[in-house]
C-alpha positions as CSV (number, residue, x, y, z in Angstrom):
1,M,-73.9,2.9,-33.5
2,Y,-75.0,-0.5,-32.2
3,L,-73.5,-2.8,-29.6
4,M,-72.3,-6.2,-30.4
5,N,-72.8,-9.0,-27.9
6,H,-70.0,-11.2,-26.6
7,N,-71.1,-14.4,-28.5
8,Y,-71.2,-12.5,-31.8
9,L,-67.7,-11.1,-31.2
10,V,-66.4,-14.6,-30.3
11,G,-67.9,-16.0,-33.5
12,I,-66.2,-13.4,-35.6
13,V,-62.8,-14.0,-33.9
14,D,-63.3,-17.8,-34.3
15,Q,-64.0,-17.3,-38.1
16,A,-60.9,-15.2,-38.4
17,I,-58.7,-17.8,-36.7
18,N,-60.2,-20.5,-38.8
19,Q,-59.4,-18.5,-41.9
20,F,-55.9,-18.1,-40.6
21,Y,-55.6,-21.9,-40.2
22,R,-56.9,-22.6,-43.7
23,N,-54.7,-20.0,-45.4
24,D,-51.7,-19.2,-43.3
25,L,-50.7,-22.3,-41.4
26,F,-47.3,-22.0,-42.9
27,L,-46.5,-19.2,-40.5
28,L,-47.0,-21.5,-37.5
29,D,-45.0,-24.3,-39.2
30,V,-42.0,-22.0,-39.6
31,S,-42.4,-20.4,-36.1
32,A,-43.1,-16.9,-37.6
33,S,-43.3,-14.0,-35.2
34,E,-46.3,-13.1,-33.2
35,W,-46.5,-9.9,-35.3
36,S,-46.9,-11.8,-38.6
37,I,-49.6,-14.0,-37.1
38,A,-51.4,-11.1,-35.6
39,H,-51.3,-9.2,-38.9
40,R,-52.9,-12.1,-40.9
41,I,-55.7,-12.5,-38.3
42,A,-56.3,-8.7,-38.3
43,V,-56.7,-8.9,-42.1
44,Y,-59.5,-11.4,-41.7
45,L,-61.1,-9.4,-38.8
46,E,-61.0,-6.2,-40.9
47,K,-63.3,-7.9,-43.5
48,A,-65.9,-8.6,-40.8
49,F,-65.8,-5.3,-39.0
50,K,-67.0,-2.8,-41.6
51,G,-66.8,0.8,-40.3
52,W,-64.2,-0.1,-37.7
53,N,-60.4,0.3,-37.8
54,V,-58.5,-2.9,-37.2
55,D,-54.9,-2.2,-36.2
56,C,-51.9,-4.1,-35.0
57,E,-49.5,-2.8,-32.3
58,Y,-51.6,0.4,-32.1
59,N,-50.5,2.5,-29.1
60,R,-52.2,5.9,-29.5
61,T,-55.5,7.0,-27.9
62,R,-56.3,10.2,-29.7
63,E,-55.1,12.8,-32.2
64,D,-52.8,14.4,-29.6
65,R,-50.8,11.1,-29.7
66,S,-51.4,10.1,-26.1
67,I,-50.0,6.7,-25.5
68,K,-52.5,3.9,-24.5
69,Q,-52.1,2.9,-20.8
70,D,-53.7,0.4,-18.6
71,S,-55.3,1.1,-15.2
72,E,-51.8,1.0,-13.6
73,G,-50.3,3.6,-15.9
74,K,-48.2,1.1,-17.9
75,N,-47.9,1.7,-21.6
76,K,-49.9,-0.7,-23.7
77,R,-49.6,-1.8,-27.3
78,P,-52.2,-4.5,-28.1
79,D,-51.5,-7.0,-30.7
80,I,-54.8,-6.3,-32.4
81,V,-57.4,-3.7,-31.6
82,V,-60.8,-3.1,-33.3
83,H,-61.7,0.6,-32.7
84,H,-62.3,4.0,-34.1
85,R,-59.0,5.8,-34.3
86,G,-58.7,9.0,-32.3
87,K,-61.8,8.3,-30.2
88,V,-61.5,7.4,-26.5
89,E,-65.0,6.8,-25.5
90,I,-65.8,3.2,-24.6
91,E,-68.2,2.8,-27.5
92,H,-65.3,3.4,-29.9
93,N,-63.3,0.6,-28.6
94,L,-64.8,-2.8,-29.5
95,L,-62.1,-5.5,-29.1
96,V,-58.5,-5.9,-28.0
97,I,-56.6,-9.1,-28.7
98,E,-53.3,-10.0,-27.0
99,M,-51.5,-13.0,-28.5
100,K,-48.6,-15.2,-27.5
101,T,-47.0,-17.9,-29.6
102,A,-46.1,-21.2,-27.9
103,S,-42.4,-20.4,-28.2
104,A,-42.9,-17.0,-26.5
105,V,-44.7,-18.7,-23.6
106,S,-42.1,-21.4,-23.3
107,N,-39.2,-18.9,-23.2
108,K,-40.6,-17.4,-19.9
């Protein structure tokens, strides 16, 4: 397994977002849910990360169904995660993306 540097990852995410803008801008125009937007971006990311799993709202850490938690013990369910399912070692967790739509931010 090889490590990807930060700039490379940022470039892939930028490409996925650009593809989203080219192909799926309608979702923003109609104020679609964050889940719909995350799913479409995940579709584009999946094409770039061969050999990795790209999941939305994935909340499990391993086959025993442990729930992902942050350092404070709060349950986590990232909008998009690029990882190897069922593996907990750091090298099997490549990227986590949390998203908020403008309407979600303005409602707080």
